[in-house]
MIDRENPA-19408 format. One line per 10 residues: number of its first residue (from 1); their letters; for each residue x, y, z of N, C-alpha, C, CB. Coordinates in steps of 0.02 Angstrom, whole numbers, plus 50000, padded with zeros to 5 digits. Glycine has a CB too. Layout:
NUM	a	X Y Z X Y Z X Y Z X Y Z  ...
END
This chain:
1	xxxxxxxxxx	50043 49941 50000 50000 50000 50000 50044 50061 50000 49952 50001 50061  50028 50112 49958 50069 50171 49952 50026 50232 49965 50101 50176 49883  50052 50279 50001 50016 50342 50012 50065 50399 50008 49979 50342 50080  50043 50454 49977 50087 50511 49968 50049 50576 49979 50118 50510 49899  50081 50624 50010 50054 50692 50015 50102 50737 49977 50044 50714 50089  50075 50776 49930 50118 50816 49887 50098 50889 49890 50115 50791 49814  50149 50933 49888 50138 51004 49875 50184 51021 49817 50152 51049 49939  50155 51038 49760 50196 51052 49701 50178 51121 49675 50186 50998 49645  50227 51166 49668 50215 51233 49643 50254 51241 49579 50235 51287 49694  50219 51259 49525 50251 51266 49459 50248 51339 49439 50217 51222 49406
11	xxxxxxxxxx	50306 51368 49424 50310 51436 49402 50344 51437 49335 50348 51481 49452  50313 51469 49286 50342 51470 49219 50297 51433 49172 50411 51440 49219  50322 51420 49113 50282 51388 49062 50325 51342 49022 50248 51438 49016  50293 51290 48995 50330 51243 48953 50315 51260 48881 50311 51170 48968  50366 51268 48840 50356 51281 48770 50330 51220 48736 50420 51305 48736  50291 51230 48682 50259 51174 48650 50309 51129 48616 50209 51197 48600  50296 51064 48620 50331 51013 48582 50281 50967 48552 50382 50975 48626  50302 50913 48515 50255 50875 48475 50254 50802 48489 50269 50885 48406  50197 50772 48479 50191 50700 48478 50182 50676 48407 50132 50676 48523  50221 50626 48388 50209 50595 48323 50215 50521 48328 50257 50622 48271
21	xxxxxxxxxx	50268 50496 48357 50278 50424 48362 50266 50402 48433 50348 50404 48339  50317 50372 48465 50308 50346 48532 50312 50400 48585 50359 50293 48547  50332 50461 48569 50333 50514 48617 50328 50581 48582 50395 50511 48659  50363 50633 48610 50356 50700 48586 50421 50732 48567 50322 50741 48637  50416 50791 48535 50478 50825 48517 50493 50881 48565 50474 50853 48447  50557 50902 48567 50579 50950 48617 50552 51019 48603 50653 50952 48620  50536 51054 48656 50524 51125 48655 50576 51157 48699 50452 51142 48678  50559 51214 48730 50608 51246 48774 50576 51268 48838 50642 51305 48739  50549 51222 48878 50518 51243 48940 50570 51264 48991 50475 51188 48969  50551 51311 49033 50598 51332 49085 50561 51345 49150 50637 51394 49063
31	xxxxxxxxxx	50525 51296 49176 50489 51307 49237 50534 51301 49298 50432 51258 49243  50511 51334 49351 50542 51323 49416 50492 51286 49459 50565 51390 49450  50511 51230 49486 50463 51188 49523 50490 51175 49592 50450 51122 49486  50447 51184 49642 50465 51165 49709 50422 51106 49729 50455 51223 49759  50453 51051 49749 50417 50990 49768 50430 50976 49841 50437 50930 49723  50376 50970 49880 50382 50948 49948 50343 50884 49956 50357 51002 49998  50375 50830 49976 50341 50766 49979 50351 50734 50046 50366 50720 49923  50297 50703 50071 50300 50663 50131 50276 50594 50111 50259 50693 50190  50319 50544 50115 50302 50479 50087 50309 50425 50139 50346 50463 50027  50261 50379 50136 50268 50317 50174 50252 50261 50127 50221 50315 50235
41	xxxxxxxxxx	50292 50208 50129 50283 50152 50084 50278 50088 50124 50340 50148 50033  50222 50057 50114 50214 49990 50142 50198 49944 50084 50158 49987 50196  50222 49946 50055 50218 49903 49999 50271 49918 49946 50150 49908 49971  49804 50875 48173 49860 50866 48125 49877 50934 48097 49841 50817 48067  49937 50954 48114 49952 51022 48094 49965 51030 48019 50010 51046 48131  49960 51093 47993 49970 51106 47922 50043 51094 47904 49949 51178 47904  50054 51079 47839 50122 51063 47815 50167 51124 47822 50121 51038 47742  50229 51114 47838 50278 51168 47844 50331 51159 47790 50310 51169 47915  50364 51214 47772 50417 51208 47722 50473 51161 47745 50446 51276 47705  50504 51127 47697 50560 51083 47714 50619 51125 47737 50580 51040 47653
51	xxxxxxxxxx	50649 51104 47792 50705 51141 47821 50765 51095 47827 50686 51172 47890  50822 51117 47804 50883 51079 47812 50924 51110 47868 50924 51076 47746  50941 51070 47918 50979 51095 47975 51051 51073 47970 50948 51071 48042  51096 51119 47975 51167 51101 47978 51194 51133 48041 51206 51124 47914  51226 51093 48083 51252 51120 48145 51311 51078 48168 51197 51122 48199  51360 51111 48197 51418 51076 48224 51409 51069 48299 51484 51114 48208  51444 51022 48330 51441 51016 48403 51465 51080 48437 51483 50956 48427  51445 51090 48499 51467 51149 48534 51543 51152 48536 51437 51151 48605  51570 51212 48526 51642 51220 48517 51680 51199 48579 51658 51292 48500  51653 51215 48639 51690 51201 48700 51682 51130 48725 51670 51249 48754
61	xxxxxxxxxx	51646 51089 48689 51640 51019 48706 51595 51004 48765 51707 50992 48720  51554 51052 48787 51508 51042 48842 51446 51005 48817 51490 51109 48875  51399 50997 48863 51336 50962 48847 51279 51011 48833 51317 50916 48904  51297 51073 48814 51246 51124 48802 51199 51105 48745 51279 51191 48787  51137 51124 48752 51086 51108 48701 51090 51159 48645 51015 51107 48733  51092 51138 48581 51091 51185 48525 51030 51231 48529 51093 51148 48457  51038 51294 48514 50984 51341 48519 50925 51325 48472 51009 51411 48505  50940 51290 48417 50887 51275 48369 50848 51212 48387 50917 51266 48299  50869 51177 48439 50836 51114 48457 50762 51126 48474 50873 51080 48516  50719 51088 48441 50648 51094 48454 50615 51156 48425 50636 51092 48526
71	xxxxxxxxxx	50649 51191 48381 50623 51255 48357 50603 51256 48284 50674 51308 48368  50622 51204 48245 50611 51207 48172 50562 51152 48151 50679 51198 48134  50498 51170 48138 50449 51119 48118 50468 51087 48051 50379 51151 48112  50453 51022 48045 50467 50986 47984 50407 50987 47937 50487 50914 48000  50420 50973 47874 50366 50961 47826 50329 50898 47847 50394 50955 47753  50264 50900 47846 50224 50843 47868 50215 50792 47811 50157 50866 47894  50220 50728 47829 50208 50674 47782 50146 50636 47799 50268 50628 47779  50147 50570 47790 50089 50529 47804 50086 50511 47878 50091 50465 47761  50028 50488 47900 50018 50463 47968 50037 50514 48022 50058 50401 47978  50029 50578 48005 50043 50632 48053 50115 50632 48077 49995 50625 48112
81	xxxxxxxxxx	50160 50605 48037 50231 50608 48052 50265 50658 48006 50264 50538 48045  50320 50687 48028 50358 50730 47985 50397 50690 47934 50403 50774 48025  50420 50724 47882 50461 50692 47831 50531 50682 47860 50463 50734 47764  50556 50619 47861 50623 50607 47890 50677 50647 47853 50640 50533 47887  50728 50666 47889 50784 50703 47861 50848 50679 47893 50775 50780 47870  50905 50698 47864 50970 50677 47891 50979 50703 47962 51027 50703 47846  51013 50665 48002 51028 50686 48071 51078 50743 48071 51055 50626 48112  51063 50798 48105 51113 50852 48110 51177 50826 48142 51084 50912 48151  51233 50852 48120 51297 50827 48145 51301 50831 48221 51354 50868 48114  51273 50883 48250 51276 50891 48323 51238 50837 48360 51249 50958 48342
91	xxxxxxxxxx	51195 50800 48326 51154 50750 48359 51173 50678 48339 51081 50762 48344  51226 50670 48300 51246 50603 48279 51272 50561 48337 51299 50607 48225  51301 50593 48386 51318 50560 48449 51291 50606 48504 51397 50549 48456  51227 50601 48515 51190 50649 48555 51205 50639 48630 51114 50644 48542  51234 50691 48661 51248 50690 48732 51235 50760 48759 51322 50666 48747  51173 50774 48775 51152 50841 48795 51127 50842 48867 51097 50867 48748  51138 50898 48899 51112 50907 48967 51037 50919 48964 51148 50967 49002  51000 50902 49017 50928 50915 49017 50914 50989 49026 50894 50874 49072  50855 51010 49006 50833 51077 49023 50816 51080 49097 50772 51098 48980  50818 51139 49127 50799 51147 49196 50725 51128 49203 50812 51220 49221
101	xxxxxxxxxx	50710 51086 49252 50641 51064 49261 50627 51060 49336 50627 50996 49226  50634 51001 49366 50630 50995 49439 50699 51008 49469 50603 50925 49460  50702 51031 49531 50767 51043 49563 50809 50979 49566 50758 51073 49633  50873 50984 49553 50916 50925 49557 50920 50900 49630 50987 50942 49531  50929 50834 49639 50935 50807 49707 50998 50834 49741 50938 50730 49705  50998 50832 49807 51056 50856 49845 51110 50804 49851 51034 50878 49915  51094 50740 49835 51143 50688 49838 51131 50639 49781 51142 50651 49906  51175 50590 49774 51169 50539 49722 51130 50478 49746 51237 50518 49697  51104 50480 49807 51068 50424 49835 51001 50415 49799 51056 50433 49910  50984 50352 49783 50920 50337 49750 50862 50355 49796 50917 50263 49729
111	xxxxxxxxxx	50808 50381 49767 50746 50391 49803 50688 50381 49755 50743 50462 49836  50630 50369 49781 50570 50365 49740 50511 50391 49780 50557 50292 49716  50472 50432 49749 50411 50459 49780 50353 50443 49733 50417 50537 49792  50304 50408 49760 50246 50387 49720 50184 50417 49750 50241 50309 49716  50148 50455 49712 50083 50481 49733 50029 50444 49694 50078 50558 49723  49987 50406 49729 49933 50370 49696 49876 50415 49675 49907 50315 49741  49877 50477 49699 49831 50529 49674 49874 50580 49637 49790 50562 49734  49866 50584 49571 49906 50632 49533 49887 50702 49556 49893 50624 49456  49936 50741 49579 49920 50809 49602 49884 50848 49548 49984 50846 49622  49837 50890 49569 49794 50925 49520 49834 50969 49473 49743 50968 49557
121	xxxxxxxxxx	49887 51002 49497 49925 51045 49452 49966 51004 49403 49972 51090 49493  49988 50944 49423 50023 50900 49377 49974 50874 49324 50055 50840 49415  49914 50855 49344 49863 50833 49297 49848 50888 49247 49799 50811 49333  49845 50949 49270 49829 51006 49226 49882 51016 49173 49821 51069 49267  49945 51006 49191 49998 51016 49142 50017 50952 49105 50060 51045 49176  49978 50899 49114 49989 50836 49078 49944 50834 49016 49975 50775 49123  49943 50777 48982 49900 50769 48923 49834 50736 48941 49936 50728 48870  49821 50726 49005 49758 50692 49023 49699 50738 49012 49760 50670 49096  49644 50709 48987 49580 50743 48979 49525 50691 48983 49576 50783 48912  49464 50713 48988 49408 50667 49000 49401 50614 48946 49344 50705 49006
131	xxxxxxxxxx	49422 50629 48885 49414 50581 48830 49466 50525 48831 49419 50618 48764  49516 50530 48874 49568 50478 48878 49538 50411 48901 49625 50500 48925  49568 50355 48880 49541 50289 48897 49559 50265 48967 49565 50239 48846  49583 50309 49010 49599 50291 49079 49574 50346 49125 49676 50279 49088  49548 50328 49182 49528 50377 49232 49589 50406 49266 49480 50346 49283  49586 50468 49282 49642 50500 49317 49656 50465 49383 49627 50574 49329  49605 50438 49414 49613 50404 49478 49652 50339 49471 49545 50389 49508  49660 50314 49410 49698 50252 49399 49770 50265 49379 49664 50211 49345  49791 50327 49383 49860 50345 49367 49897 50368 49430 49861 50401 49314  49962 50359 49429 50005 50380 49485 50059 50427 49459 50037 50318 49520
141	xxxxxxxxxx	50082 50470 49503 50136 50518 49487 50199 50497 49524 50116 50591 49507  50253 50490 49486 50316 50465 49513 50371 50518 49506 50337 50399 49478  50409 50527 49558 50469 50569 49555 50529 50526 49575 50463 50633 49602  50582 50528 49535 50641 50486 49548 50701 50517 49512 50629 50413 49526  50762 50499 49533 50821 50528 49502 50843 50490 49439 50879 50530 49552  50882 50523 49398 50913 50490 49340 50980 50522 49326 50867 50494 49277  51024 50483 49295 51090 50509 49275 51083 50542 49206 51142 50452 49273  51108 50603 49200 51109 50637 49136 51171 50621 49096 51103 50712 49147  51170 50640 49033 51230 50632 48991 51287 50677 49015 51213 50647 48918  51270 50727 49055 51321 50772 49082 51356 50743 49144 51290 50839 49099
151	xxxxxxxxxx	51339 50680 49161 51370 50648 49218 51343 50671 49285 51443 50659 49216  51287 50707 49285 51257 50732 49346 51190 50697 49360 51247 50808 49342  51169 50700 49422 51104 50672 49441 51051 50726 49437 51107 50642 49513  50995 50709 49406 50939 50755 49398 50876 50723 49424 50931 50776 49323  50825 50763 49435 50761 50739 49460 50712 50731 49402 50732 50786 49513  50685 50671 49395 50637 50657 49342 50567 50647 49370 50658 50597 49302  50518 50651 49326 50449 50639 49345 50415 50598 49290 50411 50706 49357  50363 50562 49309 50329 50518 49261 50259 50503 49288 50369 50453 49249  50211 50496 49243 50145 50471 49260 50138 50402 49230 50088 50519 49234  50115 50354 49270 50106 50285 49248 50042 50258 49280 50168 50239 49265
161	xxxxxxxxxx	50019 50200 49256 49962 50167 49288 49980 50152 49361 49943 50102 49250  49934 50166 49407 49951 50159 49478 49969 50087 49496 49894 50183 49521  49937 50038 49464 49951 49969 49482 50021 49947 49459 49899 49923 49451  50053 49986 49416 50120 49968 49392 50174 50016 49418 50121 49967 49316  50156 50064 49459 50203 50115 49481 50262 50085 49518 50168 50166 49524  50250 50038 49563 50304 50008 49601 50352 49970 49555 50277 49961 49655  50326 49934 49506 50368 49898 49459 50411 49946 49417 50326 49854 49413  50379 50000 49394 50416 50048 49352 50473 50079 49391 50368 50103 49327  50461 50098 49453 50515 50127 49493 50569 50076 49508 50488 50156 49559  50550 50012 49516 50600 49960 49527 50645 49953 49466 50565 49892 49542
171	xxxxxxxxxx	50616 49957 49405 50656 49953 49344 50703 50013 49339 50610 49950 49283  50678 50072 49353 50720 50131 49347 50773 50134 49402 50677 50194 49348  50760 50102 49458 50812 50097 49509 50872 50058 49482 50785 50064 49573  50859 50003 49446 50913 49964 49416 50949 50005 49363 50886 49899 49387  50911 50041 49323 50940 50082 49269 50984 50136 49300 50884 50114 49226  50962 50164 49355 51001 50216 49390 51066 50186 49418 50959 50247 49447  51060 50127 49447 51120 50094 49476 51172 50080 49422 51100 50029 49511  51149 50067 49361 51194 50054 49305 51221 50119 49275 51159 50014 49251  51197 50176 49300 51217 50243 49275 51203 50251 49201 51291 50254 49288  51150 50220 49177 51129 50228 49108 51104 50300 49099 51075 50176 49088
181	xxxxxxxxxx	51131 50337 49050 51112 50408 49044 51045 50419 49010 51166 50445 49007  51007 50466 49036 50942 50487 49009 50945 50562 48999 50883 50466 49056  50920 50586 48942 50924 50657 48928 50873 50697 48968 50914 50671 48854  50811 50676 48967 50758 50710 49004 50707 50659 49027 50725 50766 48961  50676 50670 49085 50622 50628 49108 50569 50674 49138 50648 50574 49160  50514 50682 49102 50463 50728 49127 50394 50712 49097 50482 50799 49111  50344 50746 49123 50274 50738 49102 50262 50777 49037 50225 50761 49156  50227 50746 48990 50212 50776 48926 50144 50812 48929 50211 50722 48870  50141 50872 48903 50079 50912 48904 50039 50903 48840 50096 50986 48915  49977 50925 48841 49935 50924 48781 49965 50969 48727 49863 50947 48797
191	xxxxxxxxxx	49991 51027 48748 50021 51073 48700 50080 51041 48665 50043 51137 48735  50122 51007 48702 50179 50972 48672 50155 50918 48624 50223 50941 48726  50107 50880 48645 50080 50825 48605 50053 50850 48538 50024 50789 48642  50023 50909 48537 49986 50932 48478 50025 50982 48435 49922 50964 48500  50084 51000 48455 50123 51050 48417 50157 51019 48357 50174 51084 48462  50175 51060 48307 50209 51033 48247 50274 50998 48266 50224 51090 48198  50287 50941 48234 50346 50902 48250 50410 50935 48224 50339 50832 48221  50462 50933 48266 50527 50958 48245 50578 50901 48237 50553 51009 48296  50557 50841 48252 50599 50782 48235 50658 50769 48280 50623 50789 48168  50666 50808 48335 50725 50799 48377 50706 50787 48451 50770 50861 48372
201	xxxxxxxxxx	50646 50763 48462 50621 50749 48530 50662 50694 48564 50548 50728 48526  50672 50702 48631 50710 50651 48667 50690 50649 48740 50786 50664 48661  50625 50649 48753 50599 50649 48821 50579 50578 48841 50539 50697 48828  50607 50554 48896 50587 50490 48925 50522 50502 48964 50643 50461 48972  50470 50463 48948 50404 50476 48977 50364 50412 48981 50367 50528 48936  50309 50416 49018 50263 50360 49025 50196 50377 48994 50254 50341 49099  50148 50398 49035 50081 50414 49011 50082 50473 48964 50034 50428 49069  50051 50465 48905 50033 50519 48860 49969 50499 48826 50090 50535 48807  49917 50539 48830 49852 50522 48801 49854 50533 48726 49795 50563 48834  49862 50479 48688 49867 50485 48615 49852 50419 48582 49936 50510 48595
211	xxxxxxxxxx	49843 50420 48516 49832 50360 48477 49900 50331 48456 49789 50375 48415  49899 50269 48432 49962 50237 48411 49987 50267 48346 49953 50162 48404  50050 50256 48330 50080 50283 48270 50043 50256 48208 50155 50265 48266  50023 50300 48163 49992 50279 48101 49919 50257 48107 50030 50223 48072  49887 50269 48164 49817 50250 48173 49779 50308 48202 49811 50187 48219  49716 50314 48184 49675 50368 48209 49620 50343 48256 49644 50407 48152  49614 50278 48264 49560 50251 48304 49582 50200 48355 49508 50220 48258  49647 50194 48367 49672 50146 48416 49717 50182 48467 49711 50090 48381  49699 50174 48530 49738 50206 48583 49805 50172 48593 49698 50207 48648  49856 50212 48605 49922 50186 48623 49921 50160 48694 49976 50241 48615
221	xxxxxxxxxx	49967 50114 48710 49974 50092 48779 49996 50150 48824 50026 50034 48783  50028 50200 48795 50046 50259 48834 49984 50295 48860 50087 50307 48791  49929 50292 48824 49868 50327 48844 49836 50294 48905 49819 50329 48787  49860 50235 48923 49835 50200 48983 49887 50196 49038 49811 50130 48964  49945 50225 49025 49998 50226 49075 50034 50159 49082 49970 50245 49141  50029 50117 49031 50059 50050 49035 50117 50042 48986 50006 49997 49020  50149 50097 48968 50208 50095 48924 50255 50151 48943 50188 50099 48849  50318 50141 48929 50370 50191 48943 50415 50196 48882 50411 50172 49007  50434 50256 48862 50484 50268 48809 50546 50297 48841 50456 50316 48754  50605 50272 48821 50668 50294 48850 50714 50320 48795 50702 50236 48889
231	xxxxxxxxxx	50737 50382 48802 50783 50413 48753 50759 50400 48681 50855 50386 48762  50702 50427 48661 50675 50412 48594 50723 50426 48537 50613 50452 48582  50763 50480 48542 50808 50496 48487 50862 50443 48479 50840 50565 48497  50888 50418 48534 50939 50366 48532 50909 50298 48514 50974 50361 48599  50844 50290 48522 50810 50226 48513 50745 50235 48475 50796 50192 48581  50750 50253 48411 50691 50275 48374 50642 50219 48356 50712 50309 48311  50584 50242 48334 50533 50198 48303 50545 50198 48228 50460 50221 48321  50544 50139 48198 50558 50134 48126 50513 50082 48094 50632 50118 48113  50477 50101 48041 50435 50055 48004 50432 50077 47931 50364 50050 48035  50459 50036 47886 50461 50054 47815 50494 50122 47807 50390 50054 47784
241	xxxxxxxxxx	50456 50171 47783 50484 50238 47773 50469 50284 47832 50457 50269 47709  50435 50258 47883 50417 50299 47940 50473 50298 47992 50351 50274 47971  50488 50357 48019 50540 50363 48069 50519 50414 48120 50608 50383 48036  50525 50397 48185 50513 50445 48238 50562 50433 48294 50440 50440 48263  50595 50487 48319 50595 50555 48293 50624 50558 48222 50635 50600 48339  50600 50604 48184 50614 50605 48112 50685 50624 48094 50567 50651 48079  50723 50652 48139 50793 50670 48126 50842 50620 48156 50808 50739 48153  50818 50562 48178 50860 50514 48214 50889 50460 48169 50820 50482 48269  50895 50472 48104 50919 50422 48056 50986 50392 48077 50925 50452 47987  51030 50433 48106 51097 50408 48125 51092 50350 48174 51139 50464 48154
251	xxxxxxxxxx	51037 50347 48212 51030 50295 48262 50994 50233 48237 50992 50322 48321  50982 50230 48172 50957 50168 48142 51013 50117 48136 50926 50182 48073  51074 50140 48136 51132 50095 48134 51145 50070 48205 51195 50130 48105  51116 50014 48223 51121 49989 48292 51188 49956 48306 51065 49940 48306  51227 49944 48254 51295 49918 48264 51343 49972 48286 51320 49885 48200  51326 50035 48272 51366 50092 48294 51342 50112 48364 51361 50152 48243  51368 50078 48414 51343 50086 48482 51368 50152 48513 51365 50027 48526  51320 50191 48538 51334 50254 48572 51296 50256 48637 51316 50315 48527  51320 50296 48684 51286 50299 48749 51214 50323 48740 51325 50345 48797  51170 50294 48780 51099 50312 48776 51058 50263 48735 51092 50379 48747
261	xxxxxxxxxx	51092 50219 48697 51057 50169 48657 51038 50109 48700 51100 50147 48597  50984 50076 48682 50961 50015 48716 50972 49956 48670 50886 50021 48736  50998 49902 48697 51006 49841 48658 50986 49781 48701 51079 49834 48632  50970 49726 48669 50949 49667 48705 51004 49644 48753 50932 49610 48656  50984 49631 48815 51030 49607 48865 51065 49660 48906 51081 49566 48833  51056 49724 48889 51089 49776 48928 51050 49791 48992 51097 49840 48886  51072 49841 49030 51042 49854 49095 50969 49876 49090 51082 49908 49131  50953 49916 49039 50884 49939 49030 50839 49880 49012 50880 49993 48976  50860 49841 48963 50823 49782 48941 50812 49734 49000 50859 49746 48884  50865 49720 49038 50860 49673 49093 50813 49699 49148 50929 49659 49123
271	xxxxxxxxxx	50814 49765 49161 50772 49793 49213 50698 49785 49197 50788 49867 49223  50679 49797 49135 50609 49789 49116 50589 49716 49107 50594 49828 49053  50636 49676 49085 50622 49604 49081 50607 49576 49149 50682 49567 49049  50641 49601 49201 50632 49576 49269 50562 49591 49295 50683 49606 49315  50531 49645 49272 50463 49661 49294 50410 49634 49246 50454 49736 49303  50433 49599 49194 50386 49567 49148 50362 49610 49090 50328 49543 49185  50393 49669 49080 50373 49712 49024 50410 49690 48961 50388 49786 49040  50378 49704 48904 50405 49682 48839 50435 49741 48801 50349 49649 48796  50485 49725 48760 50523 49775 48723 50500 49780 48651 50598 49759 48725  50491 49843 48627 50471 49855 48558 50525 49838 48508 50452 49926 48549
281	xxxxxxxxxx	50587 49828 48531 50641 49807 48486 50633 49737 48461 50706 49814 48521  50585 49699 48488 50572 49631 48465 50514 49627 48416 50558 49587 48524  50484 49683 48400 50426 49681 48355 50446 49658 48285 50393 49750 48352  50400 49626 48251 50411 49602 48182 50383 49653 48133 50378 49533 48171  50423 49672 48084 50400 49719 48033 50410 49792 48052 50329 49707 48017  50433 49804 48112 50447 49871 48135 50491 49865 48197 50381 49911 48152  50526 49919 48213 50567 49921 48272 50546 49982 48313 50642 49924 48254  50543 49973 48378 50526 50029 48423 50572 50022 48484 50449 50028 48444  50635 50039 48473 50687 50025 48523 50678 50064 48588 50755 50041 48493  50641 50119 48586 50630 50159 48646 50578 50130 48694 50609 50229 48627
291	xxxxxxx	50536 50083 48669 50472 50067 48698 50471 50003 48740 50422 50062 48644  50445 50008 48801 50431 49950 48843 50358 49955 48866 50480 49947 48905  50324 49897 48867 50253 49898 48886 50233 49836 48924 50209 49906 48825  50178 49840 48959 50153 49784 48999 50134 49725 48954 50093 49805 49040  50099 49739 48900 50072 49684 48858 50109 49674 48793 50000 49697 48842  50165 49709 48783 50205 49699 48722 50179 49737 48662 50207 49627 48705  50130 49782 48671 50103 49823 48616 50120 49896 48625 50028 49814 48611
END
């Protein structure tokens, strides 16, 4: 049995980003959030002109985010996805610091906070609405740390089905212990979901109220809080000519191993296998390397 009391204050606004495949594209949110938790645990937009991006890595070799990231909408193709394009040079070996979101932890010690009642302000800035195929009461809000590509510990947040919240945190505890880097871990908003795709999204997330890729009448497992996407840009969705994120072509070469990628048998794969979740990298006729779900869909 889990119970949580939360006080969450959000100041600022999140810039719009997009949903097209298994998650969303980056915007430039800069909120300041104060979280106080007491926990006890007993248990389709219009087409845009084609844009070619050319960019070099940051000169000083830091993990700074390119200023154009999440800012250039792509030309729209079929299935509400953007037209795939070459990966910008700066993202061919993507190792970027997260945007400021929740305050960083004071130590590197693992923690997990699970609220079985999603705080009202979190629900408001999420993608949940009455038309979603899950009741808000059946979702949980999770706060936990993650290692960034910058070698620092950051605070992440996620909404998942409440009955799976303990399993999800158990998996991410193993991922954290392995120091597997994650670029961002946060809640996706309706505005982000519905904004024009820029093809460079890389947010690790759970619940997002949306339909599956290429379908207009079938809900995604994300819309029920029973799926998680991890580092979408490093682990894209690929089917025939469809690619999401649309600028992640460089990461279709799975033999060219770079940090942030998921492969069978690694720490991320093993962590979700231990809780019985299935990997989209095993799908036939398509690959969804970012995706883990309860039922394998």
